[in-house]
N, C-alpha and C positions, 0 to 999 in steps of 0.2 A: 726256808724254814726247816729246822731239824726238830723232830718230835721224838721223845722217849716213851716207850711203853714197857710195862712189866714183862719179864721173860715168860711168865705164866699166862700171858694173853694168848688165846687160841690162835694158832697160825692162820686158820681160815679167816679170822676177824682181822688180823694184820693185813692179809692179802686183800681183803675187801676195802680196808681203809686206804691202802697204797694205791689201789686201782682208782678209788674215788678222787684221791689227791694227786694222781700221776706222779707217785713218789717212788724212790729207790729204797729197798729194804736192806738194812744191815743188821746182823745179829751177833751179839757176843755172849759172854757167860751170864750176864745179869740183866740184860735188856735188849729189846728191839729198838732200833733207831730208823726212822723214816726221814728221807731227805727229799723235800720238794724244791721247786724253783724258788728263788728269793722273792718272787712276786706275790707269794702266799704270805700274808701278814697276820691272818686270824684264822683259827680253826673252827669248823662247825661245833656247835655245842655238844653233840653226842660224842664227837671225837675227843673234845677237850676233857670230858669227864673220865675218859679211859686213860689219858696221857698222864705221865708223872711230871714231865716238864717239857718246855719247848723253848726254842732260841729263834729269834727273828733276826734276819740279816738284811743289809742294804744292797748287797750284791751277791752273785753266786760264788763268792769266796765264803765257803761255809765250814766244811770239815777242817779246812786248813786255818781257820781264823782263830785268833786268841779270845774272841768272844765266845767261842765254843769250848775250847781248851786253852787255858791260860798259860800253861807251861809248854815249853818246847818238847816235842816228842823224842823219846829215847830210842835210838836205833843202834842195834848191834851189828858191827861190821867185823867179821872174823872175831878175834879176841878183844877188840876195841869197842867201846861205846862212845857215841857222840850224841849230842843233845841231852835232854833231861837235866840232871844235876851234874853231869860231867863237865869238866873244864878242858876237855881234850880238843885240840885242833889237829885233825888227821891229815898227814901230808901224804898224798897219793901221787906217786911219781912213776915215770917210765917214759919210753919213747912214744912218739905219735902213733906208730904202727909197728907191729911185729914184722921183721924183715927176714930174719934168719934165726936159727937156734943159737949161733954164736953171739949175735947182737943182743937177744933177749936174756941170755945167760950173763953177759957182761953187765946188763942193766940190773939183773937180780943180785949179782955180787956186790954192786954199788949200794943197793938198798940194805943188804946184809951188813956191810961195813958200817953204815950210818944208823943202824938199829931201827930201820923203818919196816913196816909190815904190809903196805898196800901197794901193789904193782898195777899200773895202768898201761894199756897198750891196745891199739885198735887192730881188728882182724878184717872188719868190713868197713871200708872207708867211703864215705859219701862225698866224693870229689866233684868239684865244679867243672872238670874237663873229662871227657871220656877216654882221653889219652894218658891220663895220669894213673899212677899206681893205685889199684883199687883194694889192696889188702890181700892177705894170704888166705882169708876165708877160714874154712873148717881146720885146715892145717895150722893156721895161726892159733886158733882156739886150743888145739891139741898141745901146741908148745907152751902156752900159758898154763894149761893143766899140768904140764910137766914141771914148770917152775913152781906151782903151788905144792906139788908133792915133794919136790926137792928142797924147797925153802920155807914151806909153811905159810906162804903169802896169801893174803886176800886179793882176788883177781877182780879188777874193774875193767870192763870192756864194753864197746858200743854195739848196739843193734842198729843197722841201717834201714832195714825195712821189715815188714811183717813176715817175709818169707824166711828170715833167719832167726826170728825171735825165739823159737824153741831151742835151737842150738845154743844161743847166747845164754838163755836161762839155764840150760843144762850145765854149761861150763863156767859161767861167771858167778862170783859171789855178790857183786853189785852190778845191776844191769844199767848201763848208761844210755839214755836217749838223747841223741845229739840235737843241736840247734836246728838242723835241716829236717829232722824227723819228729820234732815236737808235736806237730799236728797229726801225725799218723795214728788214727784211732785204732787201726789194727794192732799196733805196737802197744798203745796205752791200755787197751782192753785185755791183751794178753798178759801184760805186766800186772794188771789188777788181779789176776787169778793166781799169782804166785805170792809168797810172803817174803821173798828176797828183796832186799833194799833196791829201790829204783831211784837213780840219779837223773833228774830231768835238767837239761841245759836250756837256758832261755834263748829263744829265737832272736837273731840279731835285728829283726824288725818287729819285735813283739812287746806289747805293753806289759806291765806288771800284772794287771788284771787278767790278760790272756794267758800269761805264764802260769799263774796259780790255778787258773781254771783247767789247764791241762793236768796239773797235779790232782785236781778234784776228780778227774776221770779215774785215776788209779785208786784214790782214796775211796771213792763211792763204789768201786768194783770190789772192795774187800781187802785191799793191801794197805795197811797203815804206814808202811815203811818207805816214805817218800822223802827225797833230799832235793832241795833246790840249788841249782848251780848258776851263778851269774858269770857270763863269759864275754861280756861286751856287746854293745849294740852299734848299729850303723848310724853315724851322724854325718854332718857336712864335712868333718875333718878327714883329711887324706894323708897326713903324715904317719898315722898309726893305722893298724889294721881295723881296729874297732875302737870304741870308747868304753872303758870299763865304768860301769854305772854304779858307783859306790853310794849314790844317794838312794837308789832303789834298794840296795842292800840294807841300808839303815831302816828303810820302810818295812822290808820283809822281817827284819829282827823285831820290830816294834809291833807289827800287826799279824804275823802268821806264827803258827806253832810248829813249823817245819825247820829242820836243821838247814843252814845255809852254808855252802862252800863256794869258793871263787876260783876261777881259772884265769890267771893273769897272762898265761902263755898265748892263749887264743886272742885275748883282748889287745895286747900289745903288738904281737906279730913279729917282734924283733927281740932277739935274745938280750940285747943290751938293757932293755927296760923291765925285764921280767922280775929281777931281784927287788928293785925299788917298789914295784906294784905289789909283789908278794909281801913285803914288809908292811906296806900300807894296809893291805887286806888283814893281815895278822893283827894289826893294831886295832882293828874294828871288832876283835873278839869272835871271829867266825869259827864255824865248826869244822872247816877243812879247807885244804888248798889242792888244786890239781896243777902239777908242774910237769912240763915235757922236758925230758933229759935223754940224750942220745950219746953213745960211745964216741961217735964221730959225726957231728951234725952236718958237716960239709957233704957228706955222702948219703944223708937221709933221703928216703924215697917220698916222704911227705912232710910238709911244714918245716923244711930244713932251717929256715931263717930264725924261727922262734925257739928252737930247742937249745937248752943249755948243754955244755959238754960236762964231763964228770967233775972236773976241778971247779968249774963255776957253780955246780950244784953243791958241792961240798962246802964251798964258801957261803952259799945262800942258807943252807941249813944251819950252819953255825951262827949266822947273823939273825936268824929267825927266833932262836931260843930266848935271847934276852927281851926281844920285843914281846913275845908271847907271855913271858913271865911278868913284864910290866903291867899287862892287862889281866893278870890272874889266870892265865891259861898255860897249857903244856903242849908242846909239839910232840906228837906220837907217830 
């Protein structure tokens, strides 16, 4: 349950009520909001008299629910807005990982050529093998910062675990929480304390309920700027890396108030299918796409098979624009 109280309510009284209901307290300019577990369906009479309104939920999808806020949250990403009344589909592109200054500069030049503004690349890589490239770490973050200063880009990069979260928050414009880190409460709670946009990727073995409840950790901690990212789930299929769950995307758009973006690169796992999936995602009217593109995918140090080369990416961007226009959206 979410309960609203007038902002003039004494803080001591709010704290007393919160303690009695085991509730989380959020405060904005015009009200207090107390969030309890969804098992609470009715307020004590003395509390109900003080409240201005309350919202009852069937599950712990609460702050993210359209039953609470019917419109999609508007989130500012650099000079671009997604969600809200915007019809923007933000194309976030770049290599899987920062590998060198030459490589990330070439990627930046490509985005400049195409008029794009959001650069993604990993610096801390959560790999499945200890013998694989683990990322450039803080040196990679510094290179991304250099690209931001040189080109004016919005930087999207991933935090792998709670030990790096401060550095990523300091350097990134959008903090990405990867599929393998989605349940890391140290990361979630740290991201709740900033107002920077947080992009949460769905774990590949995670239900939609669990996915959104991770977003609720950030929202209930005080950061309203949360973006959901579908990147494929693990199924019985073995011919693709994962299965892109567009059915769940339709559900998220219908029932949550959070912007939704998709990552066809990780879902497919192979470059040949990324463009078709990206066009399908765009046709759903989503708020953004994450696409991996590398100057020379054959020598990429991570996820080489799924990264588009520059010519392939140019062709993809050209093909996405009419698809977006057909559903009333604009690729930015």
